[in-house]
C-alpha positions in Angstrom: 139.4 -166.6 217.4 136.7 -167.6 215.0 136.2 -165.5 211.8 133.1 -165.4 209.6 132.7 -163.8 206.2 129.3 -162.1 205.5 128.1 -159.7 202.9 127.1 -156.3 204.2 123.5 -157.1 203.4 123.6 -160.3 205.4 125.1 -158.4 208.4 122.5 -155.6 208.2 119.7 -158.1 208.2 120.8 -159.7 211.4 123.2 -157.1 213.0 121.7 -157.1 216.5 122.0 -160.9 216.9 125.5 -161.0 215.3 126.7 -158.3 217.6 125.4 -160.2 220.6 127.1 -163.3 219.3 130.5 -161.5 218.9 130.1 -160.2 222.5 129.4 -163.7 223.9 131.8 -165.7 221.7 134.8 -163.5 220.8 135.1 -163.7 217.0 135.4 -161.5 214.0 133.1 -160.9 211.1 134.7 -159.9 207.8 132.1 -157.8 205.9 132.2 -157.9 202.1 130.8 -155.5 199.6 130.6 -156.5 195.9 132.5 -159.6 196.7 135.5 -157.8 198.3 136.4 -157.6 202.0 135.6 -154.0 203.2 135.5 -154.0 207.0 135.9 -156.2 210.1 133.6 -156.2 213.1 134.8 -157.5 216.4 134.0 -157.1 220.1 135.4 -153.9 221.7 137.5 -155.7 224.3 139.4 -157.7 221.7 139.9 -154.5 219.7 141.3 -152.7 222.8 143.6 -155.7 223.7 145.0 -155.7 220.2 145.5 -151.9 220.2 147.4 -152.1 223.5 149.6 -154.9 222.2 150.4 -152.8 219.1 151.4 -149.9 221.3 153.7 -152.1 223.3 155.2 -153.5 220.1 155.9 -150.0 218.7 157.5 -149.0 222.0 159.7 -152.1 222.0 160.7 -151.5 218.4 161.5 -147.8 219.2 163.6 -148.9 222.2 165.5 -151.4 220.1 166.2 -148.8 217.4 167.3 -146.3 220.1 169.7 -148.9 221.6 171.1 -149.8 218.1 171.7 -146.1 217.4 173.4 -145.6 220.8 170.6 -143.3 222.2 170.9 -144.7 225.7 170.7 -143.0 229.1 172.0 -144.5 232.3 169.1 -145.7 234.5 170.3 -143.7 237.5 170.2 -140.5 235.5 166.7 -141.2 234.4 165.3 -141.9 237.9 167.2 -138.9 239.3 165.7 -136.6 236.7 162.2 -138.1 237.3 162.5 -137.6 241.1 163.6 -134.0 240.5 160.7 -133.3 238.2 158.2 -134.9 240.5 159.6 -132.9 243.5 159.3 -129.7 241.5 155.7 -130.4 240.8 154.8 -131.1 244.4 156.6 -128.0 245.5 154.7 -125.8 243.0 151.4 -127.3 244.1 152.0 -126.6 247.8 
């Protein structure tokens, strides 16, 4: 993914075109203010993919921590409990 660095003023002057460019060619723009990086602009789909990947990484890390700490449940028990819970919901909706 391509990354550009622009001042906030440069971005403001050409924001519409730059946003179209980001949409068409996935890239990031690092916005600077007073010579320092202040924000990143990227297309929404790239943002969503990264957020989903971070959620998966957090879940994996939590699972590994649970396994190391011995917080494990037999797969059969998990599925039995889920079936019972789902059956209870469908019975109460009837």
